[in-house]
C-alpha positions as MATLAB code, in Angstrom:
seq = 'MSTAGTRTPGPARPVRAPRLGVSVCRDGERFGALAAEWQELYGRCHRATPFQSHAWLSSWWQSYGTEGRLRAVLVRAADGRLVAAAPMWLTPGPVPSLKLLGGPISDYGDVLVDDGCPEALPTLADALAGLARGAVIDLREVPPGAAAERLYACWDGPRRRLPDSVCMELPALPVDDLVARLPASRAQRARAKLRKIDREGVTARLVPPHEVPQALHRLLDLHRRQWAGRPVTAEHLTDRFGGHLTRAVCAMAASGQAQVTEYRLADDVVAVDLAFLSPRLVGGYLYGADPLLRSLKVDVATLLLRNCARTAAGTGRGTLSLLRGQEPYKDHWRPDSVSNQRLLLARRRTAPALWLRAAYAGGRRWAADRLRDRAWVRRLRGGGGGGR';
ca = [
      63.903  106.636 -190.094;
      63.344  106.304 -193.816;
      60.272  107.607 -195.538;
      58.447  107.404 -198.818;
      56.052  110.211 -199.632;
      52.838  110.533 -201.492;
      54.395  111.947 -204.653;
      57.094  109.340 -205.167;
      55.770  106.500 -207.337;
      56.666  102.981 -206.278;
      58.353  100.463 -208.535;
      56.466   99.218 -211.554;
      53.836   96.722 -210.468;
      53.242   93.409 -212.157;
      50.011   93.241 -214.132;
      47.275   91.828 -211.963;
      46.281   88.397 -213.157;
      42.520   88.317 -213.895;
      42.281   84.654 -212.953;
      42.790   85.479 -209.267;
      39.728   85.971 -207.095;
      39.434   87.968 -203.867;
      37.179   87.623 -200.845;
      37.148   89.066 -197.339;
      36.420   86.799 -194.373;
      34.580   88.736 -191.658;
      33.338   85.828 -189.554;
      35.408   84.207 -186.818;
      33.945   80.735 -187.292;
      34.590   80.842 -191.019;
      38.149   81.991 -190.332;
      38.605   79.030 -187.982;
      37.455   76.695 -190.763;
      40.296   77.910 -193.012;
      42.898   76.000 -190.968;
      43.869   73.331 -193.510;
      44.218   75.558 -196.578;
      45.782   78.393 -194.560;
      48.465   76.004 -193.352;
      49.052   74.750 -196.900;
      49.652   78.359 -197.967;
      51.893   78.912 -194.931;
      53.998   75.951 -196.067;
      54.543   77.650 -199.440;
      55.841   80.862 -197.834;
      59.479   80.344 -196.924;
      59.805   83.615 -194.987;
      56.676   83.106 -192.865;
      57.183   82.950 -189.105;
      55.206   80.943 -186.531;
      53.167   84.050 -185.777;
      51.518   83.733 -189.216;
      50.383   80.155 -188.551;
      46.631   79.626 -188.529;
      46.720   78.089 -185.052;
      48.304   81.226 -183.581;
      46.098   83.717 -185.430;
      42.810   81.892 -184.975;
      43.428   81.408 -181.260;
      44.436   85.054 -180.897;
      41.183   86.126 -182.524;
      39.179   83.982 -180.107;
      40.868   85.634 -177.119;
      41.427   89.195 -178.335;
      39.191   89.822 -181.334;
      36.063   91.982 -181.475;
      32.989   90.620 -183.207;
      32.320   92.289 -186.538;
      35.848   93.655 -187.004;
      37.615   90.715 -188.658;
      38.883   91.504 -192.177;
      40.925   88.530 -193.440;
      41.684   89.156 -197.122;
      41.917   85.951 -199.189;
      43.286   85.660 -202.735;
      42.562   82.456 -204.649;
      43.726   80.962 -207.930;
      41.232   79.805 -210.562;
      41.292   76.291 -209.073;
      40.290   77.672 -205.651;
      43.748   77.290 -204.120;
      44.612   79.968 -201.545;
      47.650   81.901 -202.856;
      47.733   84.997 -200.613;
      46.197   86.158 -197.368;
      46.285   89.222 -195.137;
      44.988   88.466 -191.598;
      43.612   91.901 -190.702;
      41.141   93.416 -188.294;
      39.572   96.869 -188.164;
      40.266   98.943 -185.044;
      38.048  101.939 -184.178;
      39.083  105.569 -183.840;
      38.636  108.986 -185.488;
      40.438  107.378 -188.423;
      40.130  103.586 -188.146;
      43.130  101.386 -188.797;
      43.547   97.949 -190.331;
      46.006   95.931 -188.264;
      47.418   92.443 -188.431;
      45.975   89.790 -186.149;
      48.360   88.792 -183.383;
      48.787   92.140 -181.687;
      51.579   93.036 -179.246;
      52.077   89.434 -178.080;
      53.378   88.472 -181.560;
      57.064   89.127 -182.250;
      56.681   89.184 -186.052;
      53.888   90.360 -188.351;
      53.397   89.659 -192.049;
      50.994   88.775 -194.844;
      51.247   85.466 -196.710;
      52.018   85.255 -200.443;
      52.676   81.924 -202.163;
      56.347   81.847 -203.240;
      55.251   80.203 -206.497;
      52.557   82.788 -207.265;
      54.122   86.286 -207.093;
      51.296   87.692 -209.223;
      49.058   87.331 -206.153;
      50.868   90.224 -204.470;
      49.427   93.127 -206.547;
      46.006   91.512 -206.290;
      46.356   91.469 -202.507;
      47.513   95.116 -202.574;
      44.457   96.134 -204.631;
      42.144   94.308 -202.221;
      43.692   96.031 -199.215;
      43.426   99.391 -200.963;
      39.712   98.721 -201.385;
      39.350   98.018 -197.659;
      41.369  101.103 -196.700;
      39.035  103.738 -198.196;
      38.565  105.323 -194.768;
      41.338  103.627 -192.783;
      45.104  103.539 -192.421;
      46.809  100.147 -192.808;
      49.255   99.724 -189.924;
      51.552   96.693 -190.247;
      53.653   96.207 -187.098;
      56.771   94.101 -186.443;
      57.472   93.300 -190.099;
      60.815   91.450 -190.320;
      63.374   92.021 -193.096;
      62.550   90.010 -196.208;
      58.863   89.659 -195.319;
      56.143   89.573 -197.965;
      54.786   92.799 -196.473;
      57.955   94.561 -197.661;
      57.028   93.689 -201.247;
      53.471   94.839 -200.578;
      54.864   98.178 -199.397;
      57.096   98.445 -202.482;
      54.177   98.140 -204.909;
      51.735  100.322 -202.934;
      50.398  103.174 -205.108;
      49.232  105.514 -202.353;
      50.812  107.330 -199.416;
      53.142  105.151 -197.376;
      55.653  105.480 -194.587;
      58.286  103.113 -193.194;
      59.294  103.377 -189.524;
      61.587  101.316 -187.318;
      59.886   98.923 -184.918;
      61.259   96.458 -182.351;
      64.749   94.977 -182.474;
      65.098   91.191 -182.502;
      68.304   89.396 -181.529;
      69.542   86.507 -183.695;
      72.297   83.917 -183.488;
      73.449   81.388 -186.081;
      71.902   77.934 -185.637;
      74.920   76.257 -184.034;
      75.366   73.866 -181.096;
      76.038   75.702 -177.858;
      79.744   74.737 -177.840;
      80.156   76.504 -181.182;
      78.256   79.536 -179.887;
      80.583   79.655 -176.896;
      83.589   79.484 -179.215;
      82.436   82.738 -180.873;
      82.784   84.637 -177.585;
      85.838   86.495 -176.284;
      88.035   84.276 -174.108;
      86.913   85.607 -170.731;
      83.226   85.496 -171.620;
      83.587   82.012 -173.118;
      85.196   80.821 -169.897;
      82.235   82.084 -167.851;
      79.765   80.460 -170.256;
      81.516   77.089 -169.988;
      81.463   77.385 -166.195;
      77.693   77.985 -166.310;
      77.197   74.926 -168.533;
      79.276   72.764 -166.177;
      77.231   74.032 -163.220;
      73.994   72.939 -164.948;
      75.427   69.463 -165.496;
      76.780   69.173 -161.948;
      73.374   69.990 -160.486;
      71.861   67.259 -162.671;
      69.271   69.366 -164.533;
      67.880   67.315 -167.437;
      65.723   68.337 -170.404;
      62.714   66.403 -171.703;
      60.739   67.206 -174.856;
      57.045   67.173 -173.963;
      54.927   65.009 -176.324;
      51.883   66.752 -177.860;
      49.322   64.990 -175.657;
      51.022   66.359 -172.502;
      51.350   69.942 -173.763;
      48.260   71.381 -171.958;
      49.560   70.266 -168.542;
      53.085   71.450 -169.361;
      51.808   74.900 -170.366;
      49.868   75.133 -167.112;
      53.127   74.447 -165.248;
      54.976   76.963 -167.438;
      52.547   79.764 -166.622;
      52.561   78.895 -162.914;
      56.372   78.898 -162.798;
      56.387   82.127 -164.802;
      54.243   83.848 -162.149;
      56.425   82.553 -159.337;
      59.637   83.473 -161.123;
      58.646   87.107 -161.684;
      56.779   87.721 -158.421;
      57.651   91.194 -157.189;
      59.647   92.083 -160.327;
      58.789   93.867 -163.596;
      56.897   91.529 -165.913;
      54.711   91.691 -169.016;
      51.342   91.952 -167.282;
      49.404   90.346 -170.147;
      51.311   87.083 -169.640;
      49.663   86.734 -166.219;
      46.077   86.957 -167.499;
      43.612   84.132 -168.065;
      43.000   85.531 -171.548;
      46.636   85.008 -172.513;
      46.713   81.565 -170.885;
      43.682   80.458 -172.870;
      45.151   81.729 -176.117;
      48.541   80.135 -175.489;
      47.070   76.735 -174.638;
      44.804   76.613 -177.710;
      47.482   77.825 -180.100;
      50.425   75.789 -178.817;
      48.504   72.515 -178.605;
      47.757   72.766 -182.318;
      51.238   74.069 -183.185;
      52.974   71.283 -181.244;
      50.939   68.685 -183.107;
      52.081   70.144 -186.460;
      55.726   70.633 -185.460;
      55.514   74.439 -185.185;
      56.031   74.539 -181.424;
      58.153   72.650 -178.940;
      57.643   72.521 -175.174;
      60.543   71.358 -173.008;
      60.492   70.458 -169.311;
      63.607   70.671 -167.175;
      63.826   68.374 -164.173;
      65.909   68.253 -161.044;
      65.519   64.731 -159.650;
      61.739   64.162 -159.946;
      60.695   67.807 -159.858;
      59.925   70.028 -162.853;
      61.974   73.187 -162.220;
      61.508   74.954 -165.569;
      59.363   74.800 -168.708;
      60.273   76.463 -171.994;
      58.205   77.170 -175.123;
      59.965   77.557 -178.482;
      58.429   78.204 -181.891;
      59.701   76.698 -185.150;
      59.337   77.829 -188.750;
      61.210   76.802 -191.911;
      63.785   79.527 -191.268;
      64.177   79.839 -187.505;
      63.761   78.509 -183.993;
      62.742   81.121 -181.429;
      62.405   80.893 -177.661;
      59.067   82.566 -176.834;
      58.260   82.131 -173.131;
      59.524   80.218 -170.119;
      58.913   79.731 -166.430;
      61.563   78.736 -163.892;
      61.427   77.760 -160.228;
      63.212   80.345 -158.024;
      65.084   77.330 -156.636;
      67.335   77.422 -159.712;
      68.385   80.941 -158.862;
      69.253   79.905 -155.315;
      71.354   77.057 -156.747;
      73.099   79.605 -159.012;
      71.953   77.768 -162.135;
      71.902   80.242 -165.029;
      68.450   79.775 -166.552;
      69.212   81.744 -169.734;
      72.165   79.449 -170.487;
      70.063   76.373 -169.731;
      67.359   77.436 -172.186;
      69.720   78.632 -174.884;
      71.620   75.338 -174.915;
      68.431   73.402 -175.569;
      67.124   75.865 -178.179;
      70.502   75.835 -179.959;
      70.419   72.039 -180.024;
      66.997   72.128 -181.676;
      67.989   74.772 -184.235;
      71.218   73.023 -185.209;
      69.645   69.577 -185.242;
      66.765   70.548 -187.536;
      68.865   72.428 -190.095;
      67.256   75.816 -189.528;
      69.514   78.772 -190.213;
      68.617   81.094 -187.341;
      68.306   80.860 -183.572;
      66.114   83.836 -182.708;
      66.042   85.378 -179.239;
      63.032   87.342 -180.503;
      62.237   90.902 -179.446;
      64.145   92.855 -176.861;
      67.706   93.927 -176.196;
      68.054   92.600 -172.660;
      71.603   92.387 -171.264;
      71.527   88.596 -170.898;
      71.063   88.283 -174.662;
      74.036   90.527 -175.389;
      76.310   88.093 -173.551;
      76.070   85.778 -176.584;
      76.982   88.464 -179.137;
      73.817   88.166 -181.266;
      73.084   90.220 -184.354;
      70.500   92.985 -183.934;
      67.807   92.786 -186.617;
      65.252   95.596 -186.788;
      61.615   94.946 -187.526;
      59.683   97.619 -189.421;
      56.369   99.359 -189.094;
      54.736   99.908 -192.490;
      51.961  102.470 -192.807;
      49.835  102.473 -195.978;
      46.881  104.657 -196.923;
      44.716  106.007 -199.713;
      45.103  109.655 -200.746;
      42.060  110.747 -198.756;
      43.517  109.370 -195.512;
      47.080  110.622 -196.098;
      46.850  113.269 -193.313;
      45.965  110.550 -190.795;
      48.967  108.519 -191.947;
      51.341  111.463 -191.450;
      49.926  112.173 -187.997;
      50.240  108.534 -186.969;
      53.817  108.413 -188.251;
      54.744  111.622 -186.419;
      53.230  110.349 -183.178;
      55.056  107.027 -183.472;
      58.325  108.818 -184.241;
      57.928  111.035 -181.181;
      57.283  108.093 -178.912;
      60.350  106.292 -180.236;
      62.485  109.386 -179.710;
      61.311  109.631 -176.102;
      61.912  105.913 -175.530;
      65.438  106.197 -176.909;
      66.183  109.085 -174.543;
      64.813  107.170 -171.558;
      66.807  104.078 -172.435;
      69.987  105.950 -171.561;
      68.792  106.875 -168.074;
      70.400  104.920 -165.231;
      67.122  104.122 -163.444;
      65.628  102.729 -166.654;
      68.701  100.520 -167.180;
      68.301   99.198 -163.644;
      64.618   98.453 -164.250;
      65.339   96.689 -167.555;
      68.107   94.739 -165.865;
      65.388   92.798 -164.044;
      65.493   90.412 -166.997;
      63.539   90.637 -170.178;
      60.152   91.821 -169.034;
      59.195   88.289 -168.123;
      60.062   86.743 -171.448;
];
């Protein structure tokens, strides 16, 4: 864990440009109406992930938000163009916190800052400092290179950096090239799994946008059947999550930010996979598979990875992300482990709350690390990715 204390000044900050204006959107309907200009800003942020898309965030707010707590900070140029945004909401507590929209079901969190307008960053920092008079800013799952890292670097007040989840990443190569990276014995097993998929006649079909709602319904149904009686992320089984996923992915598929694939055996759909796409990466988010595939000894993870690798390599993206989690089936492909960060920011008056929150988070991580080494926990985790 690395830290930065209250008495250590951050790097020199650029002078805030007076031509930039700031507003705070507190209304869900108004936030929904920002779709077009939010997506234009998203397109000017090379490091943004699909979890910063307006479709994902707006849908999340509809399903998970609390009326009156939205705090989306907007920075605009003199011509009205949106050049930075922080999609925040205020959570209650003895010391309230400002958190990013998207919550635990989002694998990456970040703010948006136009790559061509770096002077918007200190303006965004000043606006967030104004909101945080009685709150701690708690930015979860910030990936390396994110705009939020630069926000942290120029923050004037108390701040603390903590490790967050680990994401697994592979280079964007066709599956044959990924197999070639493996040790000989493991590569041989992977090729055998690929041949088994082909022998059984499992085929992949990209679902067109107008069929996405029905495909997502099948995905969630197969997901429930696949994980029946085994450890699973409980939220993925709720109607709330299903409503959010359908709204968000329909819009994201139409704009090329999401891809839904059906896998068929003869005339039957036996698996459905959802992948997200951004300028930098392709990431497999959620899937459902018929237990029949397991009885046929078809390796579902290999089936999905081959298709996701084909998409990543074919679209010129640099990274094939397996997203959060260090499940054993991911390790078979020798991915790189990339750690997200948790960035805590506060004003001087709320510094004690920041230190307490950081200490609590550090203690929980320590306990989780100790448990991870226990045999019964390894057996539980071996059930396969918590349903992802």
